[in-house]
N, C-alpha and C positions, 0 to 999 in steps of 0.2 A: 909575212912580206914575197913578192915575186921577186924570176930572176934578175928577170929585164923589163922594160918599160911597156915594149909589146903585152908582154903576160898580164902586165900590170891592170893595162887599159882592158883587155881580153875578160880578165877576171868582173871588171866592174856588170858584165853580163849574167854572172848570178845574182845580180839584185833582184829579191824577190821570193829566193828558192827557199822552201817550204823544207824547215827541219824540225819535225815534231808537229807542234801545234802554231811554231814559230814562223814567219817569212821573215829571213835573215835581210837587213840594211845595208847592201855591199856599194857603196862608194869608196869616190875620190873622202881624204880626211879634210877639215876645213883649210890647215895651212899648205894647203897642196897650191902651189906657185909656175908647176909647168905647160907643156901646150894644153890649149883647150880642147879637153876632149869630145868635146860634139857630143849630138843625140846617141845613146845605144840602148838598144831594144833589152826591156827588163827582163830577168828569165821567166815569166807567166808570159809577154808576148814571143819571144823571142819561142819557145814551145808552143802555143798556141799555134805560130807561122806553121810552124814544124807538122803538128795533127790537121791542123788543114790540108796541109799538102798530100801529106800520108796518113789518114784517118786511125790503120792499127793502130799508129802509135799510142792512141789515147791508153789505150789499159797497162802500158807499160812508164810514161813520161816520169821521169825521175824529177824529185824536188816539187811537186806538183801537188798541190792538195786535193783530198780525196772526193768524189762527188757528194754533194749536199754540205757539206764540214765548212765552216770558216777559220780561217783564220790570222794569230795576235800581229801585229807589226807594220811599218808605213807602209810597205811594199806589197800588202796585203791584200784580200778583200775587201777591208776595213778599211783602205790607206786612207779616205780621206777626216781621218780621224787624227790623223799627224800632219794634215797637209794645211797651209792658209791662204787666200790669196791676198796678194803684197798689188792694191794699185796706186795710181798715180805719181811713178814713178817720173823724177827728172829724168831728160832727154842721155842716152851712152852709160843711162846704167850698168857698172857691174856686178857679174853675179858674186864676185870675191867681196866687193865694197858694200854690197847692198849686205853679207850675211854675218859681215863683223860689226857690221851697226846694229845689226836686230841683236845677236848676242851679246853687245854693248850695253842695248838697252834691255832684253830683261834681267840683265845685271845690274845693272844701277838702280832697277826698279824694284829690284829684290822680288822678280816672278819665276826665279829658277828655281828648281826642285834638289837637283844636287848640284857636281862639280862639275867644272865641264861647261860644253856650251850647250845652248837649249837646241838651237835651230844645228843643223845637219848638213842640209843644202838648198839651192834655192836656183830657178830656172827662170832669166829675166828671159820676159820677150816683149824687146819694143817697152811700150810704158805700162805693162805691168808683167808681176811675175808669180810664179807659184813656189812657197818657202814646206820646207819641212822638218818636223820636228822629230826628237827620240823619245816622247811620251805623249800619250792624249792628257794628263795632267797640266803637262807644260804648254799645248797646245792650248786650251781650254783659257788659262791664263793670259798668252801672248795675245789674246781677244783687246785686251788693253791697251797693245800698241796704237790702235785706231787713232791715226792723229796725228801720231809721233813724226817730226819735219826731220826731211834725209833730207843732205842738201840744197832747202830752201822749197820745197816741195812735201805738204803734209799726208800721209801716205793715209791709205784706204785699206785694213783689213780687215778679211773679214772669212766667212765660211766661202772653199768653191762652192760653186754652181750643183758640182754632185754629191755632197754632204749627206750623211744617211748620219739622226741623231740615235744614241748607244740603245735607246730605248727602245728602237724600229730594229734595229741589230741582234737585240735580246731577243724579238720574240720571234723573229726569224724570218719576218714579212720582204728583209731587203734582199735574198738570198735571189740573185737571177744568170739566169749562164752567162759563161765567161764569153767576154767579147773576143771575138776571133780579130787580128789584123788582116786588113783586107789592103790592093791598090788603091782601092775608090773612097771617094769621103763624102758627105751629104753636109751641107751647109746650111743654117736654117739664121735668119734675118739680116741678109746680107742686101737684099734688094726686094725691092715692091712689086707687085704683077703687073700695076698701072704703069711700074714704069718701062717694060718691058716689050710694051704696045707699037711704037715707033721702032722702027729698022735701023734707024741711023742709031739712035738711043742704045739700040741693043747690043748693036757692033761695038759699039761704045765701053758699056758695061763689062762686053763679055772680056773685052781685050783688056781692061783695066786689072779683070778680077782675076786672068789667064797670067799677068806680068806681077801682078803682086805675089799670086802661089808659087811660082816655077822658083822664088826664095826658096823654098823648100823641097825642092827637086826637080825632076824632069817631067814634064805633064805630056801626058798622050792626047789627053782629050778632056774637055769642060763644054760639060753641058748646061741650060737654063734655062729647062723648061717656059713659053711662053701661052697664053691665054687663049684659050681656042673658040675666038669671039667673043660673043658676051660669056659663055662660060668660065671661070677659073676653077683650074683643079685644084680639090687640097694641095697640091705639092709645088704648085706654081707658085714661084720665086724662089724657092731651096736651089743652089748652086750643087748641081755632082760634076766631083774633080776625078778624073784616072790619072795616077801618076805611073810613071813606069816599072819602078821598083815600091812594093809595101815598105819600108824604110821611111823614105821619102814623103808617104800617105802618113806615119806614123807621128814625124815629123810637124806636119800639116795638123795632125786632128790637134796633138795636144798643144801647140803654140796659137790656134785658131779658136778653141773652147773657153768659151768665156768671156772673149776680146771683142772691144766696143766697135760698133762699127756705124755710123751714122744714127749714133746714138742709141743702138740696138743690141744687146748681147746674143753672140754669135751664138750659135749651138753647132759642135760638130761630131756626125760619130761617121764611124767606118759603115763604106755601105756592101750588100754585095755583087762578088764583080761578075756575076752573073742574070742579077737584072742590071746593071749598067751596059754592058754588052750585047743585053737585047733591049736597050730602050723603054726600058720599064720602070717607071717612075713610080715608087711610093715615099708615103711622107712617114720615115718613122723615129 
């Protein structure tokens, strides 16, 4: 228990801190009824940001996994083992309402493996959400909730796009360098190259995307590379956005990854700021 509400909120930044070989899950309890906390960077994201700004801290960062090792826990390197994608949500769904429903369904269908609630948190973003569970076993069992009716809508419950099968993790084939958050992001599958040829249509698309993405924070620049005559570079059709703050980019990345746009699933990742600043476009 914290001394005050402000310290309790700050304590959420410890989510993902590594103790031994386990990444701790530090979040609001499911019964929390206070004001919305909003997006808070996890410990790995916070430390990655600090290391990005001061590389000399890499060797002394506290609570980070050692290079080349994997950690256990929903906030660790294998986070997707504890996470599910929830699609086809009704409009105006709330985190607490969805979380209560999922936990009740787990209990009524006898999918829990221990006392208490299996789902620990949910993050609603419009018509979809990501939900985390306390164990890998219950995450596997929760796939049986696919089709469960929530406020009149049959939910689509499945693995997130970034899911890596356990056997791949065990073989050590999924170990990749930590992703360092930046102020810039790259989005795929939001526009088609042919839509960018007409000047008026291009301006309209750019304005619409700018307006949509300001929901996550103040934007510094939106860049959408266009076809070069008949030539269509591999990065053409990608959208590159730079925010004023890393926190805004992190919120955008989390909310846009996997979102359906024009019938296609959006892919969103952080983009190197030096490449954005020099207008160097690549296809990550």
